[in-house]
MIVOBA-469180 format. One record per residue (C-alpha): residue number from 0; residue in one letter; x, y, z. Coordinates in nm, 2 decimals. Each point is the difference from the previous one (the first is absolute). Layout:
N
   num   residu       px       py       pz
   NUM        A        X        Y        Z
...
***
This chain:
273
   num   residu       px       py       pz
     0        M    -4.50    -1.60     2.17
     1        R     0.13    -0.22    -0.28
     2        F     0.12     0.17    -0.32
     3        G     0.04    -0.18    -0.34
     4        W     0.35    -0.01    -0.15
     5        P    -0.08     0.25    -0.28
     6        V    -0.07     0.26     0.27
     7        V     0.32    -0.08     0.18
     8        V     0.21     0.03    -0.32
     9        R    -0.17     0.32    -0.10
    10        A     0.07     0.15     0.34
    11        L     0.37    -0.10    -0.01
    12        A     0.03     0.15    -0.35
    13        S    -0.17     0.32     0.10
    14        A     0.23     0.03     0.30
    15        L     0.31    -0.03    -0.22
    16        L    -0.13     0.26    -0.25
    17        L    -0.05     0.24     0.29
    18        A     0.34    -0.07     0.15
    19        A     0.21     0.22    -0.22
    20        C    -0.06     0.16    -0.33
    21        S     0.22     0.22    -0.22
    22        T    -0.02     0.16    -0.34
    23        V     0.22    -0.06    -0.30
    24        P     0.16     0.32    -0.15
    25        Y    -0.14     0.11    -0.33
    26        T    -0.27    -0.27    -0.04
    27        N    -0.15     0.07     0.35
    28        R    -0.09    -0.36     0.04
    29        S    -0.07    -0.11     0.36
    30        Q     0.21    -0.28     0.13
    31        L     0.02    -0.22     0.30
    32        M     0.32     0.06     0.18
    33        I     0.10    -0.18     0.32
    34        M     0.38     0.06    -0.02
    35        S     0.16     0.33     0.08
    36        E     0.23     0.18    -0.25
    37        G     0.29    -0.04     0.24
    38        E    -0.04    -0.38     0.02
    39        E    -0.04    -0.01    -0.38
    40        A     0.32     0.20    -0.06
    41        A     0.19    -0.23     0.24
    42        L    -0.11    -0.31    -0.19
    43        G     0.09     0.17    -0.33
    44        A     0.35     0.08     0.13
    45        Q     0.05    -0.35     0.12
    46        A    -0.12    -0.16    -0.33
    47        Y     0.22     0.24    -0.20
    48        K     0.30    -0.10     0.21
    49        E    -0.07    -0.37    -0.06
    50        V    -0.04     0.04    -0.37
    51        L     0.33     0.19    -0.04
    52        Q     0.18    -0.26     0.21
    53        G    -0.06    -0.27    -0.27
    54        A     0.02     0.23    -0.30
    55        K     0.28     0.11    -0.24
    56        I     0.00     0.38     0.00
    57        E     0.06     0.17    -0.34
    58        R     0.31     0.22     0.02
    59        D    -0.02     0.17    -0.34
    60        P    -0.01     0.38     0.08
    61        R    -0.21     0.07    -0.31
    62        V    -0.27    -0.24     0.10
    63        N    -0.01     0.11     0.36
    64        E     0.00     0.37    -0.09
    65        V    -0.31    -0.03    -0.23
    66        V    -0.20    -0.21     0.26
    67        R     0.09     0.25     0.28
    68        R    -0.09     0.29    -0.22
    69        V    -0.34    -0.14    -0.11
    70        G    -0.07    -0.13     0.34
    71        Q     0.07     0.32     0.18
    72        R    -0.24     0.18    -0.24
    73        I    -0.27    -0.25     0.07
    74        A     0.08     0.03     0.38
    75        E    -0.04     0.38    -0.02
    76        A    -0.34    -0.05    -0.17
    77        A    -0.11    -0.24     0.27
    78        N     0.06     0.27     0.26
    79        R     0.09    -0.23     0.29
    80        P     0.30     0.17     0.16
    81        D    -0.04    -0.23     0.30
    82        F     0.10    -0.30    -0.23
    83        Q     0.37    -0.09     0.01
    84        W     0.04    -0.03    -0.37
    85        E     0.26    -0.24    -0.14
    86        F     0.05    -0.12    -0.36
    87        V     0.20    -0.30    -0.10
    88        V     0.05    -0.20    -0.32
    89        I     0.03    -0.38     0.03
    90        D     0.20    -0.17    -0.27
    91        D    -0.23    -0.28    -0.12
    92        P    -0.07     0.01    -0.38
    93        K    -0.26    -0.28     0.04
    94        Q    -0.22     0.20     0.25
    95        V    -0.23     0.23    -0.18
    96        N    -0.11     0.16     0.32
    97        A     0.02     0.29     0.24
    98        F    -0.15     0.07     0.35
    99        A    -0.05     0.28     0.25
   100        L    -0.03    -0.09     0.36
   101        P    -0.17     0.20     0.28
   102        G     0.21     0.28     0.12
   103        G     0.15     0.07    -0.35
   104        K     0.24    -0.29    -0.07
   105        V     0.00    -0.04    -0.38
   106        A     0.18    -0.26    -0.22
   107        V     0.01    -0.05    -0.37
   108        Y     0.14    -0.32    -0.16
   109        T     0.22     0.03    -0.31
   110        G    -0.24    -0.23    -0.19
   111        M    -0.25     0.29     0.01
   112        F     0.21     0.23    -0.21
   113        P    -0.06    -0.16    -0.35
   114        V    -0.38     0.01     0.07
   115        A     0.00     0.36     0.14
   116        E     0.23     0.11    -0.29
   117        T    -0.01     0.37     0.09
   118        E     0.00     0.23     0.31
   119        A    -0.38     0.04    -0.04
   120        G    -0.04    -0.38    -0.01
   121        L     0.21    -0.02     0.32
   122        A    -0.22     0.28     0.15
   123        T    -0.30    -0.21    -0.08
   124        V     0.11    -0.30     0.19
   125        M     0.15     0.20     0.29
   126        G    -0.31     0.21     0.03
   127        H    -0.21    -0.32     0.01
   128        E     0.21    -0.15     0.27
   129        V     0.03     0.31     0.21
   130        A    -0.38     0.03    -0.03
   131        H    -0.03    -0.33     0.18
   132        A     0.20     0.14     0.29
   133        L    -0.18     0.33     0.00
   134        A    -0.34    -0.17     0.01
   135        R     0.12    -0.24     0.27
   136        H    -0.11    -0.30    -0.20
   137        G     0.22    -0.25     0.19
   138        A    -0.14     0.10     0.34
   139        E    -0.35     0.00    -0.14
   140        R     0.05    -0.36    -0.13
   141        M     0.13    -0.11     0.34
   142        S    -0.29     0.17     0.17
   143        Q    -0.25    -0.16    -0.23
   144        Q     0.15    -0.35     0.05
   145        T    -0.01     0.05     0.37
   146        G    -0.37     0.10    -0.02
   147        L    -0.08    -0.31    -0.21
   148        S     0.18    -0.22     0.25
   149        V    -0.20     0.15     0.29
   150        V    -0.33    -0.05    -0.19
   151        G     0.10    -0.35    -0.10
   152        T     0.07    -0.09     0.36
   153        G    -0.33     0.16     0.11
   154        L    -0.18    -0.21    -0.26
   155        A     0.16    -0.32     0.12
   156        V    -0.09     0.09     0.36
   157        A    -0.36     0.09    -0.09
   158        L    -0.05    -0.32    -0.20
   159        G     0.12    -0.21     0.29
   160        A    -0.22     0.18     0.24
   161        S    -0.31    -0.03    -0.22
   162        G     0.02    -0.38     0.00
   163        T     0.07    -0.02    -0.37
   164        S     0.13    -0.34    -0.11
   165        G     0.37    -0.06    -0.05
   166        V    -0.05    -0.06    -0.38
   167        T    -0.20     0.32    -0.04
   168        Q     0.26     0.20     0.19
   169        Q     0.27    -0.13    -0.22
   170        V    -0.18     0.08    -0.32
   171        A    -0.09     0.35     0.13
   172        M     0.36     0.07     0.10
   173        Q     0.13    -0.12    -0.34
   174        A    -0.25     0.23    -0.17
   175        F     0.11     0.29     0.21
   176        G     0.36    -0.06    -0.09
   177        L    -0.07    -0.02    -0.37
   178        G    -0.23     0.30     0.01
   179        A     0.26     0.20     0.19
   180        Q     0.28    -0.09    -0.25
   181        V    -0.19     0.05    -0.32
   182        G    -0.27     0.24     0.11
   183        V     0.21     0.24     0.22
   184        L     0.38    -0.05     0.00
   185        L     0.05    -0.03    -0.38
   186        P    -0.23     0.28    -0.10
   187        F     0.14     0.21     0.28
   188        S     0.35    -0.05    -0.14
   189        R    -0.12     0.09    -0.35
   190        S    -0.16     0.32     0.14
   191        Q     0.33     0.09     0.16
   192        E     0.19    -0.05    -0.32
   193        S    -0.25     0.21    -0.19
   194        E     0.02     0.27     0.27
   195        A     0.38    -0.01    -0.02
   196        D    -0.03     0.05    -0.38
   197        H    -0.23     0.30     0.07
   198        I     0.21     0.17     0.26
   199        G     0.32    -0.09    -0.18
   200        L    -0.12     0.20    -0.31
   201        I    -0.05     0.30     0.22
   202        L     0.34    -0.03     0.17
   203        M     0.19    -0.03    -0.33
   204        A    -0.20     0.30    -0.13
   205        K     0.09     0.21     0.31
   206        A     0.36    -0.11    -0.06
   207        G    -0.01     0.15    -0.35
   208        Y    -0.04    -0.33    -0.20
   209        D    -0.27    -0.04    -0.27
   210        P    -0.25    -0.24     0.16
   211        A    -0.10    -0.12    -0.35
   212        E     0.34    -0.18    -0.01
   213        A    -0.15    -0.25     0.25
   214        I    -0.21    -0.16    -0.28
   215        G     0.31    -0.10    -0.20
   216        F     0.17    -0.13     0.32
   217        W    -0.29    -0.23     0.09
   218        E    -0.03    -0.12    -0.36
   219        R     0.37    -0.10     0.01
   220        M    -0.06    -0.18     0.33
   221        D    -0.28    -0.19    -0.15
   222        E     0.22    -0.10    -0.30
   223        R     0.27    -0.11     0.24
   224        S    -0.25    -0.24     0.17
   225        G    -0.10    -0.13    -0.34
   226        G    -0.36     0.08     0.08
   227        K    -0.02    -0.30     0.23
   228        S    -0.21     0.06     0.31
   229        P    -0.27    -0.18     0.20
   230        P    -0.37     0.12    -0.03
   231        E    -0.03     0.35     0.14
   232        F    -0.23    -0.11     0.28
   233        L     0.27    -0.24     0.13
   234        S     0.29     0.24    -0.05
   235        T     0.16     0.25     0.24
   236        H     0.05     0.25    -0.28
   237        P    -0.25     0.15    -0.25
   238        N     0.05    -0.14    -0.35
   239        H     0.16     0.21    -0.27
   240        G    -0.33     0.11    -0.17
   241        T    -0.14     0.11     0.33
   242        R     0.32     0.18     0.10
   243        S     0.03     0.19    -0.33
   244        Q    -0.36     0.10     0.01
   245        D     0.03     0.13     0.35
   246        I     0.32     0.19    -0.07
   247        R    -0.16     0.18    -0.29
   248        K    -0.29     0.09     0.22
   249        W     0.23     0.15     0.27
   250        L     0.22     0.19    -0.24
   251        P    -0.20     0.33     0.00
   252        E     0.02     0.01     0.37
   253        A     0.37    -0.08     0.01
   254        N     0.06     0.27    -0.27
   255        G    -0.14     0.25     0.24
   256        Y     0.30    -0.06     0.23
   257        L     0.26     0.01    -0.28
   258        V     0.27     0.26     0.06
   259        E     0.27     0.13    -0.21
   260        N     0.33    -0.13     0.14
   261        P     0.30     0.13    -0.20
   262        G     0.22    -0.28     0.14
   263        V    -0.22    -0.27    -0.14
   264        K     0.14    -0.15    -0.32
   265        N    -0.17    -0.32    -0.12
   266        Q     0.33    -0.17    -0.09
   267        K     0.07    -0.36    -0.06
   268        L     0.12    -0.18     0.31
   269        P     0.36    -0.12     0.02
   270        G     0.06    -0.32    -0.19
   271        V    -0.33     0.02    -0.19
   272        A     0.05     0.01    -0.38
***
């Protein structure tokens, strides 16, 4: 019996979706997951090692102490004792960035300090980055890209078997590639960023930081970028208006997790006027 290529592609996609599914903490979103947590943590540890090999590590004890203190509170809120948590500050004033890798490897660049301004601002960005690791976004992206590759290969095979002309095959594959990039991968990345915002608010609240402080942090990030960004449908991140609207929508939920932490003092970060 001969099947048309749409049937083949749908069958491949269905098989991938049934292969392995997991659920994101707090949002309860189902996600395709092909990679194990052990494999993901090993990749995270290797990537962390490679980043640090080429980085200038900040040695100022004041800077390191505040990042470790805020980071450890976020880590406790994340409740992943199986993670091997590490916190490091990378001395690069031009890098307004931070990251958290699978397994609990967290880095903050010194360029983030003027934007974060306060410990609550730092908790915002660290909560956001830890949320990516907690939700296994990296492994999910790799799983999704693997799935798209399999479906794309199946499409090419099906088109060839169906006797479709070479020109038609080429046009179909180009359309598939563009549709995958704009229709799946970019929106998927935006959904991950929004999800990290959502979970990050909860983590900072559980750590004792006012989640409403996240609004000011993201406003400062937008000011830092000069408001320059591609159209949202072609961007990997939600635009400022969407992000602010979503954060305000999630604040009541995050406030439900807010705890009194006597050790939390929303002080200015070292070196910030």
